[in-house]
All heavy atoms as an XYZ file, in Angstrom:
673
protein
N       0.841     -1.191      0.017
C       0.017      0.011      0.006
C       0.852      1.265     -0.009
O       1.912      1.279      0.689
C      -0.924     -0.017      1.208
C      -2.022     -0.995      1.090
S      -3.206     -0.801      2.389
C      -3.348     -2.492      2.915
N       0.403      2.223     -0.704
C       1.176      3.480     -0.805
C       0.966      4.344      0.433
O      -0.114      4.414      0.973
C       0.683      4.281     -2.034
C       1.414      5.525     -2.306
C       0.955      6.219     -3.576
O      -0.158      5.982     -4.023
N       1.777      7.106     -4.104
N       2.054      4.959      0.923
C       1.975      5.864      2.060
C       2.237      7.303      1.597
O       3.237      7.555      0.893
C       3.051      5.458      3.071
C       2.787      4.092      3.642
C       2.787      4.141      5.119
C       2.600      2.733      5.665
N       1.796      2.721      6.805
N       1.331      8.156      1.941
C       1.448      9.563      1.605
C       1.235     10.384      2.863
O       0.970      9.827      3.919
C       0.413      9.955      0.554
C       0.502      9.234     -0.805
C      -0.690      9.540     -1.688
C       1.791      9.682     -1.531
N       1.308     11.699      2.758
C       1.081     12.616      3.884
C       0.078     13.662      3.444
O       0.172     14.224      2.385
C       2.371     13.267      4.286
O       3.269     12.305      4.785
N      -0.877     13.935      4.335
C      -1.930     14.929      4.050
C      -1.732     16.099      4.991
O      -1.697     15.971      6.228
C      -3.334     14.311      4.239
C      -4.388     15.416      3.922
C      -3.533     13.092      3.361
N      -1.600     17.261      4.386
C      -1.556     18.514      5.152
C      -2.953     19.029      5.240
O      -3.638     19.295      4.222
C      -0.653     19.520      4.429
C      -0.571     20.935      4.997
C      -0.010     20.942      6.430
C       0.283     21.832      4.090
N      -3.486     19.151      6.458
C      -4.853     19.632      6.666
C      -4.833     21.029      7.249
O      -4.088     21.332      8.188
C      -5.560     18.706      7.633
C      -5.724     17.249      7.178
C      -6.208     16.371      8.315
C      -6.717     17.197      6.029
N      -5.589     21.909      6.631
C      -5.701     23.313      7.058
C      -7.112     23.586      7.619
O      -8.090     23.032      7.126
C      -5.549     24.257      5.859
C      -4.158     24.564      5.422
C      -3.933     25.370      4.309
C      -3.039     24.065      6.070
C      -2.686     25.677      3.880
C      -1.740     24.374      5.623
C      -1.587     25.140      4.530
O      -0.319     25.477      4.066
N      -7.185     24.418      8.645
C      -8.456     24.973      9.054
C      -8.300     26.492      8.783
O      -7.348     27.113      9.259
C      -8.696     24.775     10.574
O      -8.739     23.356     10.817
C      -9.969     25.431     11.028
N      -9.234     27.030      8.041
C      -9.222     28.440      7.682
C      -9.939     29.296      8.718
O     -10.890     28.813      9.330
C      -9.893     28.667      6.320
C      -9.192     28.064      5.141
C      -9.888     27.543      4.080
C      -7.774     28.055      5.080
C      -9.244     27.011      2.963
C      -7.117     27.552      3.945
C      -7.836     27.002      2.931
N      -9.548     30.530      8.787
C     -10.242     31.542      9.591
C     -11.484     32.069      8.818
O     -11.762     31.615      7.687
N     -12.161     33.023      9.424
C     -13.371     33.552      8.764
C     -13.083     34.327      7.516
O     -11.957     34.842      7.302
C     -13.989     34.479      9.831
C     -12.795     34.827     10.709
C     -11.852     33.648     10.676
N     -14.041     34.434      6.663
C     -13.992     35.192      5.404
C     -12.813     34.807      4.501
O     -12.228     35.674      3.869
C     -13.900     36.696      5.738
C     -15.085     37.176      6.606
O     -16.222     36.770      6.336
O     -14.846     37.940      7.533
N     -12.541     33.534      4.427
C     -11.367     33.079      3.697
C     -11.461     33.438      2.220
O     -10.420     33.773      1.576
C     -11.125     31.545      3.881
C      -9.825     31.134      3.230
C     -12.287     30.746      3.320
C      -8.603     31.693      3.837
N     -12.632     33.331      1.624
C     -12.748     33.608      0.177
C     -12.290     35.020     -0.163
O     -11.503     35.215     -1.091
C     -14.200     33.352     -0.354
C     -14.337     33.775     -1.780
C     -14.540     31.879     -0.142
N     -12.669     35.990      0.658
C     -12.251     37.350      0.408
C     -10.783     37.602      0.818
O     -10.027     38.253      0.115
C     -13.158     38.352      1.180
C     -14.611     38.339      0.764
C     -15.418     37.214      1.408
O     -14.951     36.585      2.374
O     -16.503     36.931      0.898
N     -10.404     37.045      1.926
C      -9.090     37.289      2.488
C      -7.952     36.599      1.705
O      -6.813     37.037      1.734
C      -9.033     36.891      3.988
C      -9.933     37.772      4.836
C      -9.936     37.343      6.254
N      -8.627     37.340      6.810
C      -8.158     36.451      7.676
N      -8.957     35.428      8.047
N      -6.952     36.508      8.170
N      -8.290     35.505      1.024
C      -7.215     34.747      0.361
C      -6.843     35.355     -1.013
O      -5.799     35.098     -1.553
C      -7.590     33.302      0.133
C      -8.658     33.086     -0.952
C      -9.030     31.650     -1.139
N     -10.101     31.522     -2.110
C     -10.764     30.399     -2.359
N     -10.443     29.310     -1.695
N     -11.716     30.415     -3.250
N      -7.735     36.204     -1.525
C      -7.571     36.722     -2.902
C      -6.161     37.320     -3.178
O      -5.550     36.934     -4.176
C      -8.640     37.758     -3.220
N      -5.584     38.150     -2.304
C      -4.264     38.717     -2.603
C      -3.135     37.699     -2.546
O      -2.034     37.960     -3.056
C      -4.070     39.780     -1.528
C      -5.315     39.892     -0.808
C      -6.165     38.742     -1.096
N      -3.378     36.547     -1.962
C      -2.347     35.550     -1.721
C      -2.516     34.273     -2.564
O      -1.627     33.400     -2.608
C      -2.287     35.162     -0.266
C      -2.306     36.333      0.648
N      -1.187     37.081      0.893
C      -3.321     36.893      1.381
C      -1.488     38.070      1.717
N      -2.787     37.977      2.022
N      -3.660     34.194     -3.253
C      -4.039     32.933     -3.896
C      -3.068     32.559     -5.040
O      -2.664     31.398     -5.170
C      -5.442     33.030     -4.422
C      -5.991     31.653     -4.844
C      -7.474     31.617     -4.810
N      -7.914     30.233     -4.923
C      -8.750     29.789     -5.820
N      -9.250     30.582     -6.708
N      -9.072     28.495     -5.847
N      -2.682     33.494     -5.874
C      -1.821     33.187     -7.004
C      -0.478     32.640     -6.480
O       0.029     31.641     -7.064
C      -1.576     34.393     -7.879
C      -2.773     34.671     -8.780
O      -3.614     33.808     -8.979
O      -2.873     35.852     -9.303
N       0.098     33.266     -5.483
C       1.398     32.785     -4.938
C       1.224     31.421     -4.313
O       2.108     30.542     -4.480
C       1.920     33.803     -3.930
N       0.144     31.175     -3.600
C      -0.122     29.868     -2.981
C      -0.251     28.788     -4.035
O       0.411     27.768     -3.975
C      -1.426     29.992     -2.195
C      -1.999     28.760     -1.679
N      -1.598     28.090     -0.550
C      -3.098     28.013     -2.164
C      -2.347     27.024     -0.366
N      -3.219     26.942     -1.308
N      -1.053     29.055     -5.083
C      -1.239     28.047     -6.146
C       0.008     27.860     -6.994
O       0.310     26.732     -7.415
C      -2.440     28.477     -7.017
C      -3.773     28.417     -6.318
C      -4.890     28.922     -7.236
C      -4.117     26.989     -5.797
N       0.758     28.917     -7.232
C       1.980     28.760     -7.992
C       2.963     27.868     -7.261
O       3.598     26.977     -7.897
C       2.653     30.143     -8.206
O       1.761     30.919     -9.096
C       3.968     30.033     -8.916
N       3.125     28.050     -6.001
C       3.986     27.201     -5.209
C       3.546     25.761     -5.235
O       4.341     24.817     -5.428
C       4.064     27.697     -3.733
C       5.020     26.989     -2.818
C       6.432     26.912     -3.350
C       4.996     27.674     -1.444
N       2.244     25.501     -5.108
C       1.738     24.133     -5.190
C       1.945     23.503     -6.571
O       2.273     22.331     -6.661
C       0.250     24.116     -4.817
C      -0.064     24.233     -3.350
C      -1.596     24.364     -3.128
C       0.462     22.987     -2.594
N       1.747     24.289     -7.615
C       1.993     23.774     -8.973
C       3.454     23.413     -9.150
O       3.783     22.424     -9.810
C       1.530     24.784    -10.011
C      -0.017     24.867    -10.039
C      -0.500     25.825    -11.115
N      -1.955     25.925    -11.061
C      -2.576     27.058    -10.784
N      -1.928     28.206    -10.571
N      -3.888     27.052    -10.758
N       4.356     24.205     -8.626
C       5.786     23.918     -8.735
C       6.106     22.621     -7.998
O       6.897     21.784     -8.485
C       6.624     25.060     -8.134
C       6.595     26.302     -8.990
C       7.222     27.534     -8.293
O       7.672     27.409     -7.167
O       7.253     28.611     -8.955
N       5.573     22.429     -6.833
C       5.770     21.208     -6.044
C       5.156     20.002     -6.735
O       5.705     18.872     -6.673
C       5.236     21.373     -4.619
C       6.033     22.377     -3.776
C       5.295     22.613     -2.461
C       7.464     21.914     -3.524
N       4.011     20.206     -7.412
C       3.402     19.125     -8.143
C       4.305     18.726     -9.307
O       4.518     17.547     -9.546
C       2.006     19.539     -8.651
C       1.257     18.477     -9.349
N       1.292     18.357    -10.736
C       0.533     17.449     -8.879
C       0.582     17.308    -11.091
N       0.094     16.728     -9.998
N       4.802     19.688    -10.033
C       5.666     19.423    -11.173
C       6.970     18.699    -10.728
O       7.490     17.891    -11.466
C       6.008     20.727    -11.926
N       7.435     19.027     -9.522
C       8.631     18.392     -8.995
C       8.384     17.003     -8.431
O       9.288     16.294     -8.055
C       9.241     19.311     -7.918
N       7.079     16.662     -8.328
C       6.722     15.309     -7.819
C       6.521     15.263     -6.318
O       6.307     14.152     -5.765
N       6.516     16.383     -5.609
C       6.335     16.416     -4.165
C       4.907     16.516     -3.727
O       4.524     16.052     -2.627
C       7.151     17.553     -3.512
C       8.633     17.354     -3.660
O       9.095     16.209     -3.603
O       9.369     18.373     -3.811
N       4.061     17.187     -4.519
C       2.629     17.379     -4.209
C       1.810     16.549     -5.176
O       2.004     16.640     -6.382
C       2.278     18.871     -4.309
S       0.560     19.204     -3.975
N       0.955     15.733     -4.636
C       0.095     14.812     -5.419
C      -1.166     15.516     -5.898
O      -1.516     15.463     -7.058
C      -0.201     13.531     -4.653
C      -1.100     12.604     -5.466
C       1.068     12.839     -4.183
N      -1.850     16.168     -4.956
C      -3.101     16.861     -5.253
C      -3.484     17.692     -4.050
O      -2.902     17.537     -2.959
C      -4.218     15.860     -5.566
C      -4.669     15.023     -4.364
S      -6.001     13.924     -4.779
C      -5.098     12.365     -4.818
N      -4.441     18.587     -4.222
C      -4.894     19.381     -3.089
C      -6.055     20.240     -3.474
O      -6.347     20.419     -4.643
N      -6.730     20.740     -2.446
C      -7.866     21.637     -2.699
C      -8.595     22.038     -1.456
O      -8.353     21.430     -0.357
N      -9.493     22.977     -1.586
C     -10.278     23.430     -0.467
C     -11.351     22.431     -0.064
O     -11.829     21.654     -0.902
C     -10.942     24.785     -0.840
N     -11.699     22.467      1.181
C     -12.791     21.607      1.701
C     -13.978     22.511      2.116
O     -13.774     23.516      2.819
C     -12.336     20.843      2.947
C     -11.144     19.898      2.742
C     -10.639     19.408      4.105
C     -11.538     18.721      1.820
N     -15.157     22.125      1.650
C     -16.347     22.885      2.022
C     -16.730     23.929      0.963
O     -15.917     24.284      0.108
N     -17.973     24.417      1.095
C     -18.463     25.434      0.217
C     -19.447     26.305      0.985
O     -20.564     25.908      1.223
C     -19.155     24.805     -0.978
C     -19.606     25.806     -2.001
O     -19.056     26.951     -2.005
O     -20.492     25.504     -2.843
N     -18.973     27.435      1.478
C     -17.641     28.035      1.315
C     -16.578     27.231      2.059
O     -16.861     26.490      2.982
C     -17.821     29.439      1.888
C     -18.911     29.300      2.856
C     -19.853     28.233      2.373
N     -15.363     27.432      1.643
C     -14.246     26.661      2.241
C     -14.076     26.912      3.734
O     -14.121     28.012      4.186
C     -13.014     27.127      1.469
C     -13.524     27.758      0.209
C     -14.875     28.309      0.567
N     -13.864     25.802      4.414
C     -13.590     25.871      5.871
C     -12.162     25.387      6.133
O     -11.643     25.531      7.247
C     -14.560     25.019      6.691
O     -14.510     23.669      6.192
C     -15.952     25.542      6.565
N     -11.547     24.750      5.165
C     -10.201     24.231      5.318
C      -9.727     23.727      3.954
O     -10.289     23.994      2.922
N      -8.614     22.935      4.026
C      -8.037     22.411      2.821
C      -7.347     21.093      3.121
O      -6.952     20.872      4.289
C      -7.048     23.389      2.173
N      -7.184     20.252      2.153
C      -6.397     19.042      2.237
C      -5.433     19.011      1.057
O      -5.867     19.156     -0.097
C      -7.282     17.815      2.206
N      -4.137     18.883      1.372
C      -3.107     18.868      0.336
C      -2.304     17.619      0.556
O      -1.759     17.401      1.659
C      -2.217     20.125      0.400
C      -3.073     21.390      0.378
C      -1.265     20.119     -0.817
C      -2.332     22.659      0.733
N      -2.169     16.791     -0.456
C      -1.472     15.481     -0.356
C      -0.078     15.614     -0.871
O       0.148     16.083     -2.001
C      -2.260     14.401     -1.131
C      -1.587     13.060     -0.944
C      -3.721     14.335     -0.652
N       0.884     15.160     -0.037
C       2.293     15.196     -0.371
C       2.872     13.803     -0.353
O       2.303     12.900      0.273
C       3.078     16.091      0.621
C       2.726     17.549      0.456
C       1.683     18.127      1.174
C       3.457     18.363     -0.392
C       1.357     19.463      1.049
C       3.153     19.710     -0.528
C       2.125     20.242      0.188
N       4.006     13.646     -0.971
C       4.665     12.314     -1.007
C       5.336     11.992      0.324
O       5.428     10.797      0.612
C       5.702     12.324     -2.112
O       6.607     13.394     -1.946
C       5.081     12.394     -3.506
N       5.710     12.968      1.083
C       6.359     12.720      2.390
C       5.945     13.765      3.413
O       5.517     14.863      3.039
C       7.916     12.826      2.245
O       8.254     14.191      1.976
C       8.433     11.891      1.211
N       6.045     13.460      4.685
C       5.736     14.446      5.702
C       6.669     15.647      5.636
O       6.275     16.795      5.879
C       5.877     13.710      7.031
C       6.462     12.388      6.765
C       6.376     12.151      5.287
N       7.943     15.429      5.270
C       8.881     16.530      5.130
C       8.436     17.507      4.031
O       8.547     18.737      4.248
C      10.282     16.022      4.839
C      10.931     15.346      6.035
O      10.450     15.545      7.203
O      11.910     14.596      5.841
N       7.982     16.988      2.943
C       7.503     17.879      1.813
C       6.301     18.700      2.307
O       6.213     19.895      1.989
C       7.123     17.030      0.632
N       5.426     18.107      3.068
C       4.240     18.838      3.602
C       4.694     19.927      4.571
O       4.221     21.071      4.489
C       3.314     17.864      4.294
N       5.615     19.634      5.455
C       6.122     20.605      6.440
C       6.904     21.723      5.745
O       6.751     22.930      6.121
C       6.971     19.929      7.484
C       6.216     19.005      8.398
C       5.241     19.674      9.379
O       5.168     20.934      9.402
O       4.522     18.939     10.048
N       7.697     21.379      4.710
C       8.400     22.433      4.012
C       7.495     23.392      3.308
O       7.694     24.584      3.322
C       9.400     21.794      2.980
C      10.640     21.222      3.590
C      11.670     20.882      2.519
N      11.207     20.110      1.425
C      11.183     18.755      1.384
N      11.612     18.048      2.415
N      10.742     18.134      0.318
N       6.388     22.853      2.744
C       5.408     23.713      2.071
C       4.771     24.592      3.115
O       4.624     25.832      2.892
C       4.354     22.879      1.334
C       3.218     23.717      0.837
C       3.348     24.590     -0.231
C       1.992     23.722      1.495
C       2.297     25.385     -0.672
C       0.931     24.524      1.063
C       1.118     25.333     -0.023
N       4.300     24.039      4.218
C       3.628     24.823      5.252
C       4.533     25.972      5.793
O       4.038     27.041      6.082
C       3.169     23.914      6.408
N       5.814     25.719      5.830
C       6.767     26.728      6.356
C       6.826     27.929      5.465
O       7.220     29.031      5.932
C       8.118     26.092      6.524
N       6.462     27.833      4.156
C       6.578     28.940      3.250
C       5.245     29.293      2.563
O       5.257     30.216      1.728
C       7.680     28.627      2.139
C       9.033     28.448      2.783
C       7.310     27.455      1.271
N       4.187     28.643      2.895
C       2.891     28.928      2.260
C       2.409     30.335      2.578
O       2.326     30.711      3.721
C       1.857     27.909      2.742
C       0.529     28.076      2.060
O       0.452     28.841      1.051
O      -0.455     27.438      2.486
N       2.142     31.101      1.521
C       1.612     32.452      1.731
C       0.339     32.500      2.586
O       0.106     33.497      3.270
C       1.374     32.978      0.302
C       2.291     32.190     -0.549
C       2.360     30.823      0.083
N      -0.504     31.494      2.521
C      -1.719     31.449      3.308
C      -1.386     31.464      4.826
O      -2.013     32.145      5.605
C      -2.560     30.259      2.974
C      -3.414     30.425      1.730
C      -3.212     31.399      0.819
C      -4.410     29.467      1.491
C      -4.016     31.498     -0.305
C      -5.190     29.531      0.335
C      -5.012     30.561     -0.544
O      -5.785     30.631     -1.677
N      -0.406     30.669      5.199
C      -0.015     30.630      6.621
C       0.671     31.965      7.030
O       0.361     32.518      8.059
C       0.894     29.417      6.896
C       0.053     28.143      6.814
C       1.539     29.555      8.282
C       0.847     26.877      7.099
N       1.544     32.428      6.165
C       2.252     33.686      6.450
C       1.278     34.842      6.603
O       1.539     35.739      7.436
C       3.266     34.001      5.348
N       0.180     34.848      5.902
C      -0.806     35.915      5.963
C      -1.822     35.743      7.082
O      -2.673     36.566      7.257
C      -1.543     36.022      4.641
N      -1.685     34.625      7.822
C      -2.628     34.402      8.943
C      -3.973     33.868      8.534
O      -4.911     33.919      9.299
N      -4.083     33.312      7.308
C      -5.383     32.784      6.836
C      -5.656     31.400      7.415
O      -6.856     31.028      7.464
C      -5.340     32.750      5.312
C      -5.076     34.026      4.565
C      -5.053     33.780      3.080
C      -6.088     35.088      4.913
N      -4.631     30.687      7.778
C      -4.768     29.340      8.336
C      -4.687     29.429      9.825
O      -3.640     29.854     10.376
C      -3.667     28.418      7.767
C      -3.734     27.063      8.375
C      -3.756     28.366      6.248
N      -5.737     29.033     10.541
C      -5.753     29.115     11.982
C      -5.096     27.894     12.628
O      -4.605     27.978     13.781
C      -7.151     29.369     12.597
C      -7.676     30.719     12.104
C      -8.103     28.271     12.219
N      -5.080     26.793     11.903
C      -4.326     25.613     12.393
C      -4.039     24.685     11.186
O      -4.754     24.719     10.190
C      -5.154     24.823     13.423
O      -6.285     24.224     12.884
N      -2.980     23.932     11.363
C      -2.654     22.951     10.355
C      -1.986     21.751     11.010
O      -1.423     21.863     12.123
C      -1.745     23.541      9.274
C      -0.333     23.776      9.694
N       0.040     24.901     10.412
C       0.788     23.054      9.530
C       1.329     24.850     10.660
N       1.807     23.737     10.138
N      -2.068     20.622     10.335
C      -1.460     19.380     10.835
C      -1.128     18.516      9.657
O      -1.782     18.573      8.616
C      -2.367     18.657     11.825
C      -3.673     18.149     11.220
C      -4.622     17.650     12.249
O      -4.886     18.299     13.243
N      -5.167     16.430     12.044
N      -0.110     17.672      9.827
C       0.287     16.692      8.820
C      -0.096     15.328      9.354
O       0.311     14.995     10.472
C       1.798     16.787      8.498
C       2.174     15.714      7.481
C       2.128     18.220      7.956
N      -0.829     14.581      8.543
C      -1.266     13.251      8.941
C      -0.796     12.236      7.949
O      -0.850     12.480      6.726
C      -2.795     13.157      9.046
C      -3.389     13.997     10.147
C      -3.122     13.447     11.547
O      -2.816     12.264     11.678
O      -3.263     14.231     12.498
N      -0.363     11.047      8.364
C      -0.005      9.984      7.452
C      -1.291      9.467      6.830
O      -2.339      9.417      7.458
C       0.643      8.925      8.324
C       0.182      9.214      9.711
C      -0.136     10.656      9.785
N      -1.158      9.039      5.570
C      -2.298      8.470      4.854
C      -1.821      7.216      4.117
O      -0.971      7.278      3.230
C      -2.863      9.498      3.832
C      -4.057      9.074      3.065
C      -5.052      8.193      3.459
C      -4.455      9.521      1.755
N      -5.979      8.064      2.477
C      -5.634      8.856      1.402
C      -3.858     10.408      0.875
C      -6.288      9.087      0.210
C      -4.506     10.595     -0.362
C      -5.718      9.937     -0.697
N      -2.404      6.109      4.505
C      -2.145      4.860      3.794
C      -3.230      4.649      2.789
O      -4.425      4.502      3.134
C      -2.119      3.674      4.798
O      -1.140      3.956      5.795
C      -1.815      2.364      4.074
N      -2.882      4.644      1.504
C      -3.853      4.577      0.416
C      -4.190      3.097      0.191
O      -3.358      2.345     -0.240
C      -3.298      5.221     -0.844
C      -4.313      5.146     -1.998
C      -2.907      6.652     -0.606
N      -5.407      2.738      0.510
C      -5.856      1.362      0.349
C      -6.379      1.069     -1.058
O      -6.237     -0.029     -1.577
C      -6.958      1.036      1.376
N      -6.997      2.079     -1.696
C      -7.519      1.903     -3.020
C      -7.025      3.078     -3.864
O      -7.405      4.243     -3.660
C      -9.058      1.920     -3.026
C      -9.579      1.778     -4.440
C      -9.586      0.836     -2.130
N      -6.105      2.823     -4.836
C      -5.577      3.890     -5.651
C      -6.614      4.511     -6.607
O      -7.599      3.899     -6.952
C      -4.426      3.246     -6.395
C      -4.613      1.823     -6.265
C      -5.537      1.555     -5.137
C-alpha cells in the first residue's frame, strides 16, 4: 500500500475574500511542487471553504510547504497538521 502525507488546514473567517491577494502565490507554489513530484493533489474543503487538504509524497514535503505557504504567512490558516495516509484503493 502506498503511504502519503496529508496537510490539513483549518481556515479563519472570510477566507474567500481574504485569500484573494495571496491565492496566486499559494497556487503557483503548489503547482511547482506538483511538477517536482512532491505534491500529489490538493484543494479546499467545504463550500464556502472551511479548510483544505493537500497530499504530499512525504511528511517533510508537507512541512516544508507549510513553512513557506503564503496562506499561513498571511494568517489565513488558523491551524494545520500533517497526517499519514495509507492509500488502500488507488
